[in-house]
The first five atom37 places (N, CA, C, CB, O) and aatype in JSON, in Angstrom:
{
  "aatype": [12, 7, 0, 4, 3, 5, 3, 4, 1, 2, 7, 10, 18, 16, 9, 1, 5, 15, 1, 10, 12, 10, 7, 11, 5, 12, 19, 1, 19, 7, 1, 9, 13, 10, 8, 7, 6, 16, 19, 10, 3, 16, 19, 13, 10, 7, 2, 6, 8, 5, 7, 10, 9, 16, 10, 6, 3, 15, 0, 10, 15, 6, 10, 10, 3, 16, 11, 11, 14, 0, 7, 10, 1, 6, 7, 7, 18, 18, 10, 9, 3, 14, 5, 7, 2, 10, 19, 12, 18, 13, 8, 14, 6, 10, 0, 14, 1, 3, 12, 19, 3, 3, 9, 11, 1, 10, 10, 11, 10, 15, 1, 9, 7],
  "atom_mask": [
    [1, 1, 1, 1, 1],
    [1, 1, 1, 0, 1],
    [1, 1, 1, 1, 1],
    [1, 1, 1, 1, 1],
    [1, 1, 1, 1, 1],
    [1, 1, 1, 1, 1],
    [1, 1, 1, 1, 1],
    [1, 1, 1, 1, 1],
    [1, 1, 1, 1, 1],
    [1, 1, 1, 1, 1],
    [1, 1, 1, 0, 1],
    [1, 1, 1, 1, 1],
    [1, 1, 1, 1, 1],
    [1, 1, 1, 1, 1],
    [1, 1, 1, 1, 1],
    [1, 1, 1, 1, 1],
    [1, 1, 1, 1, 1],
    [1, 1, 1, 1, 1],
    [1, 1, 1, 1, 1],
    [1, 1, 1, 1, 1],
    [1, 1, 1, 1, 1],
    [1, 1, 1, 1, 1],
    [1, 1, 1, 0, 1],
    [1, 1, 1, 1, 1],
    [1, 1, 1, 1, 1],
    [1, 1, 1, 1, 1],
    [1, 1, 1, 1, 1],
    [1, 1, 1, 1, 1],
    [1, 1, 1, 1, 1],
    [1, 1, 1, 0, 1],
    [1, 1, 1, 1, 1],
    [1, 1, 1, 1, 1],
    [1, 1, 1, 1, 1],
    [1, 1, 1, 1, 1],
    [1, 1, 1, 1, 1],
    [1, 1, 1, 0, 1],
    [1, 1, 1, 1, 1],
    [1, 1, 1, 1, 1],
    [1, 1, 1, 1, 1],
    [1, 1, 1, 1, 1],
    [1, 1, 1, 1, 1],
    [1, 1, 1, 1, 1],
    [1, 1, 1, 1, 1],
    [1, 1, 1, 1, 1],
    [1, 1, 1, 1, 1],
    [1, 1, 1, 0, 1],
    [1, 1, 1, 1, 1],
    [1, 1, 1, 1, 1],
    [1, 1, 1, 1, 1],
    [1, 1, 1, 1, 1],
    [1, 1, 1, 0, 1],
    [1, 1, 1, 1, 1],
    [1, 1, 1, 1, 1],
    [1, 1, 1, 1, 1],
    [1, 1, 1, 1, 1],
    [1, 1, 1, 1, 1],
    [1, 1, 1, 1, 1],
    [1, 1, 1, 1, 1],
    [1, 1, 1, 1, 1],
    [1, 1, 1, 1, 1],
    [1, 1, 1, 1, 1],
    [1, 1, 1, 1, 1],
    [1, 1, 1, 1, 1],
    [1, 1, 1, 1, 1],
    [1, 1, 1, 1, 1],
    [1, 1, 1, 1, 1],
    [1, 1, 1, 1, 1],
    [1, 1, 1, 1, 1],
    [1, 1, 1, 1, 1],
    [1, 1, 1, 1, 1],
    [1, 1, 1, 0, 1],
    [1, 1, 1, 1, 1],
    [1, 1, 1, 1, 1],
    [1, 1, 1, 1, 1],
    [1, 1, 1, 0, 1],
    [1, 1, 1, 0, 1],
    [1, 1, 1, 1, 1],
    [1, 1, 1, 1, 1],
    [1, 1, 1, 1, 1],
    [1, 1, 1, 1, 1],
    [1, 1, 1, 1, 1],
    [1, 1, 1, 1, 1],
    [1, 1, 1, 1, 1],
    [1, 1, 1, 0, 1],
    [1, 1, 1, 1, 1],
    [1, 1, 1, 1, 1],
    [1, 1, 1, 1, 1],
    [1, 1, 1, 1, 1],
    [1, 1, 1, 1, 1],
    [1, 1, 1, 1, 1],
    [1, 1, 1, 1, 1],
    [1, 1, 1, 1, 1],
    [1, 1, 1, 1, 1],
    [1, 1, 1, 1, 1],
    [1, 1, 1, 1, 1],
    [1, 1, 1, 1, 1],
    [1, 1, 1, 1, 1],
    [1, 1, 1, 1, 1],
    [1, 1, 1, 1, 1],
    [1, 1, 1, 1, 1],
    [1, 1, 1, 1, 1],
    [1, 1, 1, 1, 1],
    [1, 1, 1, 1, 1],
    [1, 1, 1, 1, 1],
    [1, 1, 1, 1, 1],
    [1, 1, 1, 1, 1],
    [1, 1, 1, 1, 1],
    [1, 1, 1, 1, 1],
    [1, 1, 1, 1, 1],
    [1, 1, 1, 1, 1],
    [1, 1, 1, 1, 1],
    [1, 1, 1, 1, 1],
    [1, 1, 1, 0, 1]
  ],
  "atom_positions": [
    [[107.69, 163.8, 103.09], [106.94, 164.72, 103.93], [107.84, 165.86, 104.38], [106.34, 164.0, 105.14], [108.68, 165.61, 105.25]],
    [[107.75, 167.0, 103.9], [108.45, 168.17, 104.38], [109.71, 167.88, 105.16], [0.0, 0.0, 0.0], [110.52, 167.06, 104.74]],
    [[109.88, 168.54, 106.29], [111.09, 168.43, 107.09], [111.04, 167.28, 108.09], [111.33, 169.72, 107.81], [112.02, 167.08, 108.81]],
    [[109.97, 166.54, 108.14], [109.82, 165.53, 109.18], [110.14, 164.15, 108.63], [108.39, 165.56, 109.76], [109.29, 163.49, 108.04]],
    [[111.41, 163.71, 108.84], [111.84, 162.39, 108.39], [111.37, 161.32, 109.38], [113.38, 162.35, 108.23], [110.55, 161.61, 110.26]],
    [[111.88, 160.11, 109.26], [111.41, 159.02, 110.12], [111.73, 159.28, 111.6], [112.05, 157.7, 109.68], [110.92, 158.96, 112.46]],
    [[112.9, 159.84, 111.9], [113.22, 160.17, 113.3], [112.23, 161.19, 113.84], [114.67, 160.73, 113.41], [111.79, 161.09, 114.99]],
    [[111.88, 162.15, 113.03], [110.9, 163.17, 113.42], [109.55, 162.53, 113.68], [110.78, 164.26, 112.33], [108.91, 162.81, 114.7]],
    [[109.11, 161.67, 112.77], [107.82, 160.99, 112.95], [107.82, 160.13, 114.2], [107.5, 160.13, 111.72], [106.83, 160.09, 114.93]],
    [[108.94, 159.45, 114.46], [109.04, 158.65, 115.68], [108.94, 159.53, 116.92], [110.36, 157.85, 115.7], [108.31, 159.15, 117.91]],
    [[109.57, 160.69, 116.87], [109.51, 161.63, 117.99], [108.09, 162.14, 118.23], [0.0, 0.0, 0.0], [107.65, 162.24, 119.38]],
    [[107.38, 162.45, 117.17], [106.0, 162.91, 117.3], [105.12, 161.8, 117.89], [105.44, 163.37, 115.94], [104.25, 162.06, 118.72]],
    [[105.36, 160.57, 117.46], [104.62, 159.43, 117.99], [104.92, 159.26, 119.48], [104.97, 158.12, 117.22], [104.01, 159.06, 120.29]],
    [[106.19, 159.35, 119.84], [106.59, 159.19, 121.24], [105.93, 160.23, 122.13], [108.11, 159.28, 121.38], [105.42, 159.91, 123.2]],
    [[105.95, 161.48, 121.69], [105.39, 162.54, 122.52], [103.87, 162.41, 122.62], [105.76, 163.92, 121.97], [103.29, 162.71, 123.67]],
    [[103.22, 161.97, 121.55], [101.77, 161.76, 121.59], [101.43, 160.63, 122.58], [101.22, 161.43, 120.18], [100.54, 160.77, 123.41]],
    [[102.15, 159.51, 122.46], [101.88, 158.38, 123.34], [102.23, 158.7, 124.79], [102.66, 157.14, 122.86], [101.54, 158.27, 125.71]],
    [[103.29, 159.45, 125.0], [103.68, 159.84, 126.36], [102.6, 160.69, 127.01], [105.02, 160.61, 126.34], [102.29, 160.51, 128.19]],
    [[102.04, 161.6, 126.24], [100.96, 162.44, 126.78], [99.75, 161.58, 127.13], [100.56, 163.54, 125.77], [99.13, 161.79, 128.17]],
    [[99.42, 160.63, 126.29], [98.3, 159.73, 126.57], [98.55, 158.91, 127.84], [98.04, 158.8, 125.37], [97.61, 158.62, 128.58]],
    [[99.8, 158.55, 128.09], [100.14, 157.76, 129.29], [99.96, 158.57, 130.58], [101.59, 157.27, 129.19], [99.97, 158.0, 131.67]],
    [[99.8, 159.87, 130.46], [99.56, 160.69, 131.65], [98.14, 160.52, 132.18], [99.82, 162.16, 131.33], [97.84, 160.98, 133.28]],
    [[97.28, 159.87, 131.42], [95.91, 159.63, 131.86], [95.15, 160.94, 132.03], [0.0, 0.0, 0.0], [95.2, 161.81, 131.17]],
    [[94.45, 161.07, 133.16], [93.62, 162.26, 133.37], [94.44, 163.54, 133.5], [92.78, 162.08, 134.62], [93.9, 164.63, 133.37]],
    [[95.74, 163.41, 133.74], [96.61, 164.59, 133.84], [97.03, 165.13, 132.47], [97.84, 164.25, 134.65], [97.63, 166.2, 132.39]],
    [[96.71, 164.4, 131.4], [97.17, 164.83, 130.08], [96.59, 166.18, 129.66], [96.81, 163.78, 129.05], [97.18, 166.86, 128.81]],
    [[95.46, 166.58, 130.23], [94.89, 167.88, 129.88], [95.78, 169.03, 130.35], [93.49, 168.02, 130.48], [95.62, 170.17, 129.9]],
    [[96.7, 168.74, 131.24], [97.62, 169.77, 131.76], [98.88, 169.91, 130.91], [98.01, 169.44, 133.19], [99.72, 170.77, 131.18]],
    [[99.01, 169.08, 129.87], [100.21, 169.08, 129.04], [99.81, 169.23, 127.58], [101.03, 167.79, 129.25], [99.01, 168.45, 127.06]],
    [[100.36, 170.24, 126.92], [100.13, 170.44, 125.5], [101.34, 169.97, 124.71], [0.0, 0.0, 0.0], [102.43, 169.8, 125.27]],
    [[101.15, 169.77, 123.43], [102.24, 169.34, 122.55], [102.47, 170.42, 121.49], [101.92, 167.97, 121.88], [101.55, 170.84, 120.8]],
    [[103.72, 170.85, 121.39], [104.11, 171.83, 120.39], [105.27, 171.26, 119.59], [104.49, 173.2, 121.04], [106.25, 170.78, 120.16]],
    [[105.15, 171.31, 118.28], [106.19, 170.82, 117.38], [106.92, 172.03, 116.82], [105.6, 169.93, 116.23], [106.39, 172.76, 115.98]],
    [[108.13, 172.24, 117.3], [108.98, 173.33, 116.83], [109.76, 172.81, 115.63], [109.95, 173.85, 117.96], [110.59, 171.92, 115.77]],
    [[109.49, 173.36, 114.45], [110.09, 172.83, 113.23], [110.84, 173.91, 112.47], [109.02, 172.22, 112.33], [110.77, 175.1, 112.81]],
    [[111.56, 173.49, 111.46], [112.32, 174.41, 110.62], [111.43, 175.11, 109.6], [0.0, 0.0, 0.0], [110.2, 175.09, 109.71]],
    [[112.06, 175.71, 108.63], [111.35, 176.53, 107.65], [110.65, 175.71, 106.57], [112.31, 177.48, 107.0], [109.82, 176.25, 105.85]],
    [[110.96, 174.42, 106.44], [110.36, 173.59, 105.4], [108.87, 173.42, 105.67], [111.06, 172.22, 105.32], [108.45, 173.27, 106.81]],
    [[108.08, 173.43, 104.6], [106.64, 173.26, 104.72], [106.33, 171.86, 105.24], [105.94, 173.5, 103.35], [106.92, 170.88, 104.78]],
    [[105.41, 171.77, 106.2], [105.06, 170.49, 106.81], [103.94, 169.8, 106.05], [104.65, 170.7, 108.25], [103.18, 170.44, 105.32]],
    [[103.85, 168.5, 106.21], [102.77, 167.69, 105.65], [101.58, 167.83, 106.61], [103.2, 166.18, 105.46], [101.46, 167.07, 107.57]],
    [[100.72, 168.79, 106.34], [99.6, 169.07, 107.24], [98.56, 167.96, 107.23], [98.95, 170.37, 106.86], [97.83, 167.79, 108.21]],
    [[98.48, 167.2, 106.14], [97.55, 166.07, 106.1], [97.99, 165.01, 107.1], [97.46, 165.47, 104.66], [97.18, 164.52, 107.89]],
    [[99.28, 164.65, 107.08], [99.81, 163.68, 108.02], [99.61, 164.16, 109.46], [101.31, 163.43, 107.75], [99.13, 163.41, 110.32]],
    [[99.97, 165.4, 109.72], [99.84, 165.92, 111.08], [98.38, 165.96, 111.53], [100.45, 167.33, 111.17], [98.08, 165.65, 112.68]],
    [[97.49, 166.35, 110.65], [96.07, 166.4, 110.98], [95.48, 165.03, 111.26], [0.0, 0.0, 0.0], [94.64, 164.88, 112.14]],
    [[95.92, 164.03, 110.49], [95.41, 162.67, 110.66], [96.01, 161.95, 111.86], [95.67, 161.86, 109.42], [95.3, 161.27, 112.59]],
    [[97.31, 162.11, 112.06], [98.02, 161.33, 113.07], [98.24, 162.06, 114.39], [99.35, 160.91, 112.53], [98.45, 161.43, 115.43]],
    [[98.18, 163.38, 114.37], [98.57, 164.14, 115.57], [97.6, 165.29, 115.82], [100.01, 164.68, 115.42], [98.0, 166.45, 115.9]],
    [[96.33, 164.95, 115.95], [95.33, 165.97, 116.23], [95.65, 166.67, 117.53], [93.92, 165.36, 116.28], [96.04, 166.04, 118.51]],
    [[95.49, 167.98, 117.54], [95.76, 168.77, 118.73], [97.19, 169.25, 118.84], [0.0, 0.0, 0.0], [97.51, 170.04, 119.73]],
    [[98.06, 168.78, 117.96], [99.46, 169.2, 117.96], [99.55, 170.62, 117.42], [100.35, 168.23, 117.12], [98.99, 170.93, 116.37]],
    [[100.25, 171.48, 118.14], [100.49, 172.85, 117.69], [101.83, 172.86, 116.98], [100.47, 173.87, 118.89], [102.82, 172.36, 117.51]],
    [[101.87, 173.43, 115.77], [103.14, 173.53, 115.04], [103.61, 174.98, 115.09], [102.98, 173.04, 113.56], [102.81, 175.91, 115.0]],
    [[104.91, 175.13, 115.24], [105.49, 176.46, 115.39], [106.83, 176.51, 114.67], [105.66, 176.82, 116.88], [107.7, 175.68, 114.92]],
    [[107.0, 177.47, 113.77], [108.27, 177.69, 113.1], [108.88, 178.96, 113.68], [108.1, 177.78, 111.53], [108.38, 180.06, 113.44]],
    [[109.94, 178.8, 114.43], [110.59, 179.94, 115.06], [112.07, 179.6, 115.22], [109.93, 180.29, 116.44], [112.45, 178.94, 116.18]],
    [[112.88, 180.04, 114.29], [114.3, 179.68, 114.31], [115.02, 180.25, 115.53], [114.98, 180.16, 113.04], [115.95, 179.62, 116.04]],
    [[114.63, 181.43, 116.01], [115.27, 182.0, 117.2], [114.98, 181.15, 118.43], [114.79, 183.44, 117.42], [115.87, 180.92, 119.25]],
    [[113.75, 180.68, 118.57], [113.4, 179.83, 119.7], [114.1, 178.48, 119.59], [111.88, 179.62, 119.78], [114.56, 177.94, 120.59]],
    [[114.19, 177.95, 118.39], [114.88, 176.69, 118.16], [116.35, 176.79, 118.57], [114.77, 176.28, 116.68], [116.88, 175.9, 119.24]],
    [[117.0, 177.88, 118.17], [118.4, 178.09, 118.55], [118.54, 178.23, 120.05], [118.97, 179.34, 117.84], [119.48, 177.69, 120.63]],
    [[117.63, 178.94, 120.7], [117.68, 179.11, 122.15], [117.56, 177.76, 122.85], [116.56, 180.05, 122.61], [118.34, 177.47, 123.75]],
    [[116.59, 176.95, 122.45], [116.39, 175.66, 123.09], [117.58, 174.73, 122.85], [115.11, 175.0, 122.58], [117.96, 173.97, 123.74]],
    [[118.17, 174.79, 121.65], [119.33, 173.94, 121.37], [120.5, 174.28, 122.28], [119.75, 174.09, 119.91], [121.31, 173.41, 122.59]],
    [[120.61, 175.53, 122.73], [121.7, 175.89, 123.64], [121.43, 175.39, 125.06], [121.89, 177.4, 123.64], [122.35, 175.35, 125.87]],
    [[120.19, 175.03, 125.37], [119.83, 174.58, 126.71], [120.04, 173.09, 126.93], [118.39, 174.92, 126.98], [120.12, 172.64, 128.07]],
    [[120.14, 172.32, 125.85], [120.31, 170.88, 126.02], [121.77, 170.57, 126.32], [119.84, 170.11, 124.75], [122.66, 171.35, 125.95]],
    [[122.03, 169.45, 126.98], [123.42, 169.08, 127.29], [124.25, 168.93, 126.02], [123.44, 167.77, 128.09], [123.78, 168.41, 125.01]],
    [[125.49, 169.39, 126.09], [126.39, 169.32, 124.94], [126.63, 167.86, 124.55], [127.73, 170.03, 125.26], [126.64, 166.97, 125.4]],
    [[126.83, 167.64, 123.27], [127.16, 166.31, 122.79], [125.97, 165.45, 122.42], [0.0, 0.0, 0.0], [126.15, 164.38, 121.84]],
    [[124.76, 165.89, 122.74], [123.59, 165.1, 122.36], [123.19, 165.44, 120.93], [122.41, 165.36, 123.34], [123.36, 166.57, 120.47]],
    [[122.66, 164.44, 120.25], [122.25, 164.68, 118.87], [121.05, 165.62, 118.83], [121.92, 163.36, 118.16], [120.4, 165.88, 119.83]],
    [[120.79, 166.12, 117.63], [119.68, 167.05, 117.43], [118.36, 166.4, 117.84], [119.62, 167.5, 115.96], [118.18, 165.19, 117.72]],
    [[117.46, 167.21, 118.3], [116.14, 166.71, 118.7], [116.0, 166.64, 120.2], [0.0, 0.0, 0.0], [116.78, 167.25, 120.94]],
    [[115.04, 165.89, 120.64], [114.77, 165.77, 122.06], [113.46, 166.45, 122.39], [0.0, 0.0, 0.0], [112.76, 166.97, 121.52]],
    [[113.14, 166.42, 123.66], [111.86, 166.92, 124.13], [112.11, 167.92, 125.25], [110.95, 165.76, 124.61], [112.91, 167.68, 126.15]],
    [[111.41, 169.04, 125.18], [111.54, 170.09, 126.18], [110.23, 170.23, 126.92], [111.95, 171.44, 125.53], [109.16, 170.22, 126.31]],
    [[110.31, 170.34, 128.23], [109.12, 170.59, 129.04], [109.2, 172.05, 129.47], [109.04, 169.62, 130.29], [110.13, 172.46, 130.17]],
    [[108.21, 172.82, 129.05], [108.17, 174.26, 129.32], [106.89, 174.56, 130.07], [108.26, 175.1, 127.99], [105.81, 174.11, 129.68]],
    [[107.0, 175.32, 131.16], [105.8, 175.63, 131.95], [104.98, 176.74, 131.29], [106.21, 176.05, 133.38], [105.44, 177.37, 130.34]],
    [[103.76, 176.97, 131.78], [102.89, 177.98, 131.16], [103.46, 179.4, 131.15], [101.57, 178.0, 131.87], [103.02, 180.24, 130.36]],
    [[104.43, 179.68, 132.01], [105.05, 181.01, 132.01], [106.22, 181.1, 131.02], [105.54, 181.36, 133.41], [106.84, 182.15, 130.9]],
    [[106.51, 180.0, 130.32], [107.58, 180.0, 129.32], [108.93, 179.59, 129.85], [0.0, 0.0, 0.0], [109.93, 179.74, 129.15]],
    [[109.0, 179.08, 131.08], [110.27, 178.65, 131.65], [110.6, 177.23, 131.22], [110.23, 178.74, 133.19], [109.75, 176.34, 131.26]],
    [[111.84, 177.02, 130.79], [112.3, 175.68, 130.46], [112.47, 174.9, 131.76], [113.63, 175.71, 129.64], [113.28, 175.27, 132.61]],
    [[111.71, 173.83, 131.91], [111.72, 173.05, 133.15], [112.63, 171.84, 133.03], [110.3, 172.6, 133.51], [113.45, 171.59, 133.92]],
    [[112.51, 171.11, 131.95], [113.32, 169.9, 131.76], [113.6, 169.69, 130.28], [112.61, 168.67, 132.35], [112.86, 170.14, 129.41]],
    [[114.7, 168.99, 130.02], [115.03, 168.52, 128.69], [115.14, 167.01, 128.76], [116.36, 169.18, 128.15], [115.8, 166.47, 129.65]],
    [[114.49, 166.32, 127.82], [114.57, 164.87, 127.74], [115.29, 164.51, 126.45], [113.15, 164.22, 127.79], [114.87, 164.94, 125.37]],
    [[116.37, 163.73, 126.54], [117.09, 163.36, 125.32], [116.24, 162.4, 124.49], [118.46, 162.72, 125.66], [115.4, 161.69, 125.03]],
    [[116.46, 162.38, 123.18], [115.59, 161.62, 122.29], [115.61, 160.11, 122.53], [115.98, 161.88, 120.88], [114.65, 159.42, 122.16]],
    [[116.65, 159.58, 123.15], [116.73, 158.14, 123.38], [116.04, 157.7, 124.67], [118.17, 157.71, 123.42], [115.95, 156.5, 124.94]],
    [[115.57, 158.64, 125.46], [114.94, 158.32, 126.73], [113.66, 157.51, 126.5], [114.62, 159.59, 127.53], [112.87, 157.82, 125.61]],
    [[113.48, 156.48, 127.31], [112.27, 155.67, 127.21], [111.07, 156.52, 127.6], [112.37, 154.4, 128.12], [111.12, 157.24, 128.6]],
    [[109.98, 156.44, 126.83], [108.8, 157.25, 127.13], [108.32, 157.07, 128.58], [107.68, 156.9, 126.18], [107.89, 158.04, 129.19]],
    [[108.37, 155.88, 129.11], [107.91, 155.63, 130.49], [108.7, 156.49, 131.48], [108.04, 154.13, 130.85], [108.13, 157.02, 132.44]],
    [[110.02, 156.62, 131.27], [110.84, 157.44, 132.16], [110.45, 158.91, 132.07], [112.33, 157.27, 131.83], [110.4, 159.62, 133.08]],
    [[110.18, 159.37, 130.86], [109.75, 160.75, 130.67], [108.42, 160.99, 131.38], [109.64, 161.08, 129.15], [108.24, 161.99, 132.07]],
    [[107.49, 160.07, 131.2], [106.17, 160.2, 131.81], [106.27, 160.19, 133.33], [105.23, 159.08, 131.33], [105.58, 160.96, 134.0]],
    [[107.1, 159.32, 133.88], [107.26, 159.28, 135.33], [107.75, 160.62, 135.88], [108.25, 158.16, 135.72], [107.25, 161.1, 136.9]],
    [[108.72, 161.23, 135.19], [109.22, 162.54, 135.61], [108.14, 163.61, 135.5], [110.44, 162.94, 134.77], [107.99, 164.44, 136.4]],
    [[107.39, 163.6, 134.43], [106.34, 164.6, 134.23], [105.24, 164.43, 135.28], [105.74, 164.49, 132.81], [104.73, 165.41, 135.81]],
    [[104.87, 163.18, 135.57], [103.85, 162.95, 136.6], [104.29, 163.5, 137.95], [103.55, 161.45, 136.73], [103.49, 164.1, 138.67]],
    [[105.57, 163.3, 138.3], [106.09, 163.84, 139.56], [105.99, 165.36, 139.57], [107.55, 163.4, 139.79], [105.56, 165.95, 140.57]],
    [[106.38, 165.98, 138.48], [106.31, 167.44, 138.4], [104.87, 167.95, 138.49], [106.95, 167.93, 137.1], [104.6, 168.93, 139.19]],
    [[103.96, 167.29, 137.8], [102.56, 167.72, 137.84], [101.97, 167.56, 139.23], [101.72, 166.92, 136.84], [101.15, 168.37, 139.66]],
    [[102.4, 166.53, 139.94], [101.91, 166.31, 141.3], [102.33, 167.45, 142.23], [102.44, 164.98, 141.85], [101.58, 167.86, 143.12]],
    [[103.54, 167.96, 142.01], [104.08, 169.02, 142.85], [103.67, 170.42, 142.4], [105.58, 168.92, 142.89], [103.75, 171.38, 143.17]],
    [[103.25, 170.54, 141.15], [102.97, 171.85, 140.56], [101.53, 172.27, 140.77], [103.29, 171.84, 139.09], [100.61, 171.45, 140.76]],
    [[101.36, 173.56, 140.95], [100.02, 174.13, 141.01], [99.75, 174.92, 139.73], [99.87, 175.02, 142.26], [98.69, 175.53, 139.58]],
    [[100.73, 174.9, 138.82], [100.59, 175.63, 137.56], [99.94, 174.7, 136.54], [101.98, 176.14, 137.04], [100.26, 173.51, 136.49]],
    [[99.05, 175.24, 135.73], [98.46, 174.46, 134.63], [97.4, 173.56, 135.13], [0.0, 0.0, 0.0], [96.79, 172.82, 134.35]]
  ]
}
C-alpha cells in the first residue's frame, strides 16, 4: 500500500479509535493524514478510515517535524486548533487513553470548535 506501512496503518487505527473514544465530543475533532509524495491506497483508506482527510504537503510536514521533541522517532500525532495553532504533540508510543484524556480536558476548557 503506497507510503503507509504497518506502523502507519497502526497509527491511523489509533487515531480513529481515539476519536471514537471522545464520544459525543468527537464531532469537534477531525482527522487529517499528512503523508509524503507516494500515492496512497485510496481503497484501504475509504474502507477503513471514512472521513479521514488526506493531505500531501512537504513544507507542513517539515514544519511539524521541527515542533516535536528532539530524539523521538518519526510519526506521532499533532493536535491543531481551528485557527491552525499547534496545541499539542503526542508521541507515537503514547497510550490512546492518555491522548483522549488530554484532548477531553482541552475540549472542556475550549470554546473553539
